RODRENKOL-39175 format. One line per field, with one value per residue (C-alpha): x, y, z; residue in one letter. Coordinates in steps of 0.05 Angstrom, whole numbers. Example, Ala and Ser with C-alpha at 12.3 -4.5 7.8 and 13.67 -1.06 7.14 Angstrom:
BEGIN
px	c(246,273)
py	c(-90,-21)
pz	c(156,143)
residuo	c(A,S)
//
This chain:
BEGIN
px	c(-521,-579,-591,-666,-704,-777,-826,-887,-936,-1009,-1048,-1043,-977,-937,-904,-908,-881,-822,-810,-809,-761,-715,-712,-698,-646,-609,-603,-582,-526,-499,-526,-559,-594,-653,-710,-774,-826,-898,-925,-988,-1047,-1073,-1011,-992,-916,-919,-950,-899,-842,-872,-877,-936,-954,-960,-982,-980,-954,-1025,-1049,-991,-1005,-1078,-1059,-1009,-1062,-1111,-1060,-1039,-1111,-1127,-1068,-1035,-968,-939,-864,-861,-878,-929,-873,-833,-894,-906,-833,-841,-903,-867,-811,-863,-890,-823,-823,-754,-737,-674,-630,-688,-738,-808,-850,-921,-955,-1026,-1087,-1094,-1143,-1186,-1189,-1140,-1121,-1070,-1027,-1013,-1001,-952,-916,-911,-881,-833,-809,-802,-762,-715,-701,-695,-665,-596,-589,-598,-553,-613,-686,-739,-803,-866,-915,-989,-1010,-989,-941,-980,-931,-869,-901,-912,-837,-840,-768,-726,-693,-698,-633,-669,-741,-770,-833,-869,-915,-946,-934,-1000,-1004,-1047,-995,-939,-981,-990,-914,-911,-962,-928,-861,-892,-926,-862,-827,-885,-886,-811,-803,-727,-692,-622,-637,-699,-711,-771,-792,-840,-871,-910,-877,-901,-847,-773,-777,-803,-862,-839,-868,-820,-762,-804,-824,-752,-732,-788,-774,-698,-698,-626,-648,-706,-717,-767,-791,-825,-896,-904,-944,-895,-907,-983,-977,-936,-986,-1042,-1004,-997,-923,-890,-889,-819,-783,-763,-700,-638,-642,-713,-717,-751,-700,-642,-672,-680,-608,-585,-623,-590,-520,-527,-566,-552,-483,-451,-405,-440,-418,-461,-512)
py	c(679,634,608,614,571,591,546,575,556,544,499,424,418,386,447,419,351,384,428,367,330,391,392,317,317,378,340,275,312,340,411,421,445,468,513,489,544,528,595,563,576,507,478,414,411,381,317,313,319,273,324,348,421,444,514,559,630,654,617,642,713,707,675,730,783,752,746,818,842,809,842,775,791,832,844,827,870,848,840,797,755,747,726,674,646,642,602,555,546,520,444,414,351,314,362,409,453,469,532,539,606,577,620,686,678,729,802,823,801,761,824,826,751,758,813,768,712,762,783,710,692,752,727,653,647,669,605,561,555,535,558,524,565,530,583,583,584,649,702,734,716,735,801,818,809,756,746,804,765,695,663,611,618,553,559,492,472,408,392,422,484,516,502,532,593,602,603,659,699,687,709,773,786,774,827,875,867,872,803,798,734,717,655,626,552,523,454,415,363,298,281,215,214,232,292,360,392,432,496,493,523,584,593,588,642,689,682,679,617,594,521,476,409,355,310,243,230,229,164,134,191,183,108,120,170,121,71,122,133,201,218,249,190,159,117,150,110,132,168,228,234,229,288,330,314,336,402,415,399,449,506,505,520,481,422,355,305,247,211)
pz	c(781,762,692,680,631,618,580,544,489,479,525,518,481,537,570,640,621,586,647,692,645,643,719,723,669,696,761,726,690,755,745,812,854,812,831,797,793,776,752,723,769,752,788,750,756,825,798,741,792,845,901,943,952,1024,1006,945,942,931,992,1034,1013,1035,1102,1115,1099,1147,1204,1194,1190,1257,1290,1305,1275,1332,1326,1252,1192,1140,1089,1136,1150,1075,1064,1119,1086,1020,1053,1081,1010,986,978,987,947,928,887,872,907,883,889,864,850,854,848,884,942,976,955,901,832,794,788,863,866,809,846,907,864,832,901,922,860,868,939,924,855,876,916,855,794,752,752,709,702,678,654,640,567,534,560,616,672,631,608,681,693,747,727,702,646,617,594,551,528,501,460,454,398,372,298,275,232,285,339,298,282,357,364,312,351,418,390,361,428,466,425,431,507,514,545,557,537,513,471,439,425,388,412,368,413,401,335,306,254,254,208,228,191,131,161,220,182,163,236,256,206,228,302,299,343,354,357,338,372,355,412,401,421,497,498,548,596,591,603,666,691,680,724,779,766,758,684,685,717,651,640,611,546,531,464,493,549,500,461,524,544,476,483,551,525,469,501,576,604,661,669,666,719,697,740)
residuo	c(X,X,X,X,X,X,X,X,X,X,X,X,X,X,X,X,X,X,X,X,X,X,X,X,X,X,X,X,X,X,X,X,X,X,X,X,X,X,X,X,X,X,X,X,X,X,X,X,X,X,X,X,X,X,X,X,X,X,X,X,X,X,X,X,X,X,X,X,X,X,X,X,X,X,X,X,X,X,X,X,X,X,X,X,X,X,X,X,X,X,X,X,X,X,X,X,X,X,X,X,X,X,X,X,X,X,X,X,X,X,X,X,X,X,X,X,X,X,X,X,X,X,X,X,X,X,X,X,X,X,X,X,X,X,X,X,X,X,X,X,X,X,X,X,X,X,X,X,X,X,X,X,X,X,X,X,X,X,X,X,X,X,X,X,X,X,X,X,X,X,X,X,X,X,X,X,X,X,X,X,X,X,X,X,X,X,X,X,X,X,X,X,X,X,X,X,X,X,X,X,X,X,X,X,X,X,X,X,X,X,X,X,X,X,X,X,X,X,X,X,X,X,X,X,X,X,X,X,X,X,X,X,X,X,X,X,X,X,X,X,X,X,X,X,X,X,X,X,X,X,X,X,X,X,X,X,X,X,X)
//
């Protein structure tokens, strides 16, 4: 059975970079293979991981619809054709595979595209011991149950009061919508000092988060991106990487084999 990690938070707090680092560090610790799912229609996780998208789930769904509509799918059902297109959307990389939801194309809405992604994940996830799900800002994907249950929900904030207040609202919304998760972790990103803001403890108490992690400012990631390098390919002794490794050791099961 897969262990699913979902990352959420308001826009611009570093969710995608954290998702990429989690994928990379799971692999480095020997917990592999990993399915990396980009559920943000803006599709940014590919750049963080250093892979190239061939086709998104949304694009595959539209292509399957057009083929079926033209009567060109003889001998195969529309559902089988759709499953084939989803398989073609899967990008295979070393120790992880990548799947992007993308934007729904042609007639239809995000609801249908989400249902397609849900079906794809139910089919694919069982082949991977770990799934990392990078969500768009907010809880829309999780509220639509693209996964039945999340083992670890990570809510990401920056150190600002406004960012932490967003975490409060997201947690309340998650409970209201019945988003299913076993454990909750609060990650305060982009710290420019070693201590967490005083308000974090109150947020932890209100949300019942089992863990709180502070991550240093991601300047090193931005600098690598500016040089055209993949932002998540940081050395093991990097301060940010050490913090992510610590988070995984404490919150994610599985025997580490080093690497």
